[in-house]
C-alpha positions in Angstrom: -52.6 -5.3 -25.1 -51.2 -3.2 -22.2 -52.7 -3.6 -18.7 -52.7 0.2 -18.4 -56.2 0.1 -20.0 -57.5 -1.0 -16.5 -56.6 2.4 -15.0 -54.5 3.8 -12.2 -56.6 2.4 -9.3 -56.3 -1.2 -10.7 -52.6 -0.8 -11.3 -51.5 0.9 -8.1 -54.3 0.4 -5.5 -54.0 3.9 -3.8 -56.4 3.1 -1.0 -54.5 0.0 -0.1 -51.3 2.1 -0.1 -52.9 4.6 2.2 -54.0 1.8 4.6 -50.4 0.4 4.7 -48.9 3.8 5.4 -51.3 4.4 8.3 -50.5 0.9 9.7 -46.8 1.6 9.4 -47.2 5.0 11.2 -49.3 3.3 14.0 -46.6 0.6 14.4 -43.8 3.1 14.9 -45.9 5.2 17.3 -46.6 2.1 19.3 -43.0 0.8 19.6 -41.4 4.2 20.1 -43.5 7.0 21.6 -46.0 4.8 23.5 -43.8 1.8 24.3 -43.2 3.1 27.9 -46.8 2.4 28.6 -46.0 -1.3 28.5 -44.0 -3.2 31.2 -40.7 -4.6 30.0 -40.6 -2.6 26.8 -37.2 -2.0 25.1 -36.0 0.4 22.4 -36.7 -0.6 18.8 -33.6 -1.8 17.1 -32.5 -0.6 13.7 -32.8 -4.2 12.5 -36.4 -4.5 13.6 -37.2 -1.1 11.9 -35.6 -2.2 8.7 -37.4 -5.6 8.7 -40.8 -4.0 9.3 -40.3 -1.4 6.6 -39.1 -4.1 4.2 -42.2 -6.1 5.1 -44.7 -3.3 4.4 -43.0 -2.2 1.1 -42.9 -5.8 0.0 -46.6 -6.3 0.9 -47.5 -3.3 -1.2 -45.4 -4.6 -4.1 -47.1 -8.0 -3.9 -50.7 -7.0 -3.3 -50.9 -3.3 -4.4 -48.7 -2.9 -7.4 -49.4 -4.1 -11.0 -48.1 -7.6 -9.9 -51.5 -8.1 -8.2 -53.3 -7.3 -11.5 -51.0 -9.6 -13.4 -51.8 -12.3 -10.9 -55.3 -12.3 -12.2 -54.1 -12.5 -15.8 -51.1 -14.8 -15.7 -50.9 -17.9 -13.6 -47.1 -17.5 -13.4 -47.6 -14.1 -11.8 -50.1 -15.5 -9.4 -47.6 -18.1 -8.2 -44.9 -15.5 -7.7 -47.3 -13.6 -5.5 -48.1 -16.8 -3.5 -44.5 -17.6 -3.0 -43.5 -14.2 -1.8 -46.6 -13.6 0.3 -46.4 -16.9 2.2 -42.8 -17.9 2.1 -40.9 -14.5 2.4 -43.2 -12.1 4.2 -44.2 -14.0 7.4 -40.7 -14.4 8.8 -40.0 -10.8 8.1 -43.1 -9.8 10.1 -42.3 -12.2 13.0 -38.7 -10.9 13.3 -39.8 -7.2 13.0 -42.0 -7.4 16.1 -40.0 -6.8 19.4 -40.1 -9.6 22.0 -41.8 -7.3 24.5 -44.6 -6.7 22.0 -45.0 -10.4 21.4 -45.3 -10.9 25.1 -48.0 -8.3 25.3 -49.9 -10.0 22.6 -49.5 -13.4 24.4 -50.9 -11.8 27.6 -54.2 -11.9 25.8 -55.5 -15.4 26.6 -57.2 -16.0 23.3 -54.1 -15.1 21.2 -51.9 -17.2 23.5 -54.2 -20.2 23.1 -54.4 -19.9 19.4 -50.6 -19.7 19.0 -50.0 -22.5 21.4 -52.4 -24.7 19.4 -51.3 -23.8 15.9 -47.6 -23.2 16.3 -46.9 -26.7 17.5 -44.4 -27.7 14.7 -46.3 -30.7 13.3 -49.6 -28.8 13.3 -48.2 -25.6 11.8 -46.5 -27.6 9.1 -49.5 -29.7 8.1 -52.1 -26.9 8.3 -50.2 -24.4 6.1 -49.2 -26.9 3.5 -52.6 -28.5 3.5 -54.4 -25.2 3.1 -52.0 -24.2 0.3 -52.5 -27.5 -1.5 -56.3 -27.4 -1.0 -56.4 -23.9 -2.5 -54.9 -25.1 -5.7 -57.4 -27.8 -6.3 -59.0 -26.5 -9.6 -62.6 -26.5 -8.3 -61.6 -24.7 -5.1 -59.3 -22.3 -6.8 -61.8 -21.2 -9.4 -64.5 -20.8 -6.7 -62.3 -18.7 -4.5 -60.9 -16.5 -7.3 -64.4 -15.4 -8.4 -65.8 -14.2 -5.0 -64.3 -11.1 -3.5 -65.1 -11.9 0.1 -64.2 -15.5 0.1 -60.9 -14.7 -1.7 -60.1 -12.0 0.9 -61.0 -14.4 3.8 -58.9 -17.3 2.4 -55.9 -15.0 1.7 -55.9 -13.7 5.3 -56.4 -17.2 6.8 -53.7 -18.7 4.7 -51.3 -15.8 5.7 -52.0 -16.6 9.4 -51.3 -20.3 8.8 -48.0 -19.2 7.2 -47.2 -17.2 10.4 -48.0 -20.3 12.5 -45.8 -22.4 10.2 -42.8 -20.0 10.4 -43.1 -19.1 14.1 -41.4 -22.2 15.6 -38.5 -21.7 13.2 -37.7 -17.9 13.5 -39.3 -16.5 16.7 -36.8 -15.0 19.1 -38.7 -15.7 22.4 -36.9 -18.2 24.6 -40.1 -19.3 26.3 -41.7 -20.0 22.9 -38.8 -22.0 21.4 -40.1 -25.4 20.3 -37.4 -26.4 17.8 -33.7 -26.3 18.0 -30.6 -27.7 16.2 -31.3 -30.5 13.8 -35.0 -30.4 14.4 -35.2 -27.1 12.6 -33.4 -28.7 9.6 -35.9 -31.5 9.6 -38.7 -29.0 9.8 -37.4 -27.1 6.7 -37.1 -30.3 4.7 -40.6 -31.4 5.8 -42.0 -28.1 4.5 -40.3 -28.7 1.2 -41.7 -32.2 0.9 -45.3 -31.3 1.8 -45.4 -28.4 -0.7 -44.1 -30.6 -3.6 -47.4 -32.4 -4.5 -49.2 -29.2 -5.2 -46.3 -27.9 -7.4 -46.1 -31.3 -9.2 -49.9 -31.3 -9.9 -49.5 -27.9 -11.6 -46.2 -28.6 -13.4 -47.0 -32.0 -14.9 -50.7 -31.5 -15.7 -51.4 -32.3 -19.4 -54.1 -29.6 -19.7 -54.8 -26.2 -18.2 -56.4 -26.7 -14.8 -58.0 -23.3 -13.9 -61.0 -21.8 -15.8 -60.3 -18.4 -14.3 -57.2 -18.3 -16.6 -58.8 -19.9 -19.7 -62.5 -19.2 -19.7 -63.5 -15.6 -20.7 -66.5 -15.5 -18.4 -64.8 -16.9 -15.3 -61.8 -14.7 -16.0 -64.0 -11.6 -16.2 -65.5 -12.5 -12.8 -62.0 -12.9 -11.3 -60.9 -9.5 -12.7 -63.7 -7.8 -10.8 -61.7 -8.6 -7.6 -59.0 -6.1 -8.6 -60.4 -3.8 -11.3 -63.2 -1.3 -10.5 -66.5 -2.0 -12.2 -66.4 1.4 -13.9 -63.1 0.5 -15.6 -64.4 -2.9 -16.7 -67.7 -1.7 -18.0 -66.4 0.0 -21.1 -64.0 -2.7 -22.2 -64.7 -5.6 -24.6 -62.2 -8.3 -23.6 -62.2 -11.8 -24.9 -59.9 -13.2 -22.2 -56.4 -13.2 -20.5 -54.7 -14.2 -23.8 -55.0 -10.5 -24.8 -52.3 -9.7 -22.3 -50.4 -13.0 -21.9 -48.0 -14.1 -24.6 -47.7 -17.6 -23.3 -50.2 -20.4 -24.0 -52.2 -21.3 -20.9 -50.5 -24.6 -20.3 -47.1 -23.2 -20.6 -48.0 -20.3 -18.3 -49.4 -22.8 -15.8 -46.2 -24.9 -15.8 -44.0 -21.9 -15.5 -46.0 -20.8 -12.4 -45.4 -24.2 -10.8 -41.7 -24.1 -11.6 -41.3 -20.6 -10.3 -43.1 -21.5 -7.1 -40.8 -24.5 -6.5 -37.7 -22.4 -7.3 -38.6 -19.6 -5.0 -39.4 -22.1 -2.3 -36.1 -23.8 -2.6 -34.2 -20.5 -2.5 -36.1 -19.3 0.6 -35.7 -22.6 2.4 -32.1 -22.8 1.3 -31.3 -19.4 2.8 -33.1 -20.3 6.1 -31.3 -23.6 6.2 -28.0 -21.7 6.0 -29.0 -19.5 9.0 -30.1 -22.6 10.9 -26.7 -24.2 10.5 -25.1 -20.9 11.5 -27.2 -20.6 14.6 -26.5 -24.2 15.5 -22.8 -23.6 15.1 -23.0 -20.6 17.4 -24.8 -22.6 20.0 -22.2 -25.3 19.8 -19.6 -22.6 20.3 -21.4 -21.2 23.3 -23.7 -18.6 21.6 -27.5 -18.4 21.4 -29.4 -20.8 19.2 -31.2 -18.1 17.2 -31.7 -17.3 13.6 -30.1 -13.9 13.0 -31.3 -12.6 9.6 -28.9 -9.6 9.6 -25.3 -8.9 10.9 -25.0 -9.3 14.7 -24.2 -5.7 15.4 -27.4 -4.4 17.0 -28.1 -0.7 16.8 -31.0 1.0 18.5 -33.4 3.7 17.5 -35.8 5.7 19.5 
């Protein structure tokens, strides 16, 4: 059965798109037209503009497109969402924010205290991976997936812990640099190791773990998080198997494998940049991860 039966709002989240467009507009106003109101501000680079636009487009693709709906039907789609949302988007966001704007944020004592506490490498590493693994305990997962407010809260908190985890690795502020050289390599390997148990639990389980993907009643509750009640009321659906051609256990294992593959690809790319930055430092250059070519262009 086609997911189009859930309607345009469920498939494309128009209100979410409008919110993201407004946020994007506000960001560019702040860093261009109103930047002179802040001491030490600099012109926005083309690189930062491209990274922020990529971040916002990707965020909509992950949480506003049909992928979000599929994430409530197929566990494999859910894990693709998780991998992209927490492993790909946070470094894009961190790198898209100019240093002067980060310094303005850190001038707020509460924000500075929170970042100092949670971006310490060991703490950031443990908290993100711990919360990710905790989320995928079946009892917790099914509870979170069937309550709109708890699901939204946990998603936002987990995203912030992902920012804290990535910040020591990719931030460009000299005064906030807590890792360098081989320590960054160890940090990346540590992330890979800590995320492995959750993936292994999912991949090697002998039975489907999550009732929100196997039980019709629990699944219907989970679908209410992304489908308007008016669209659901007229439908008589027996469960996610109507839309998913894979058996639940195979879908679950595929999700765990995809999560691990995407993780390895992302960390492998970052590891390459770490080595490149380390080489530049040894050659007399800055010890920074540069995600794009070094030619820096500026934009008003």
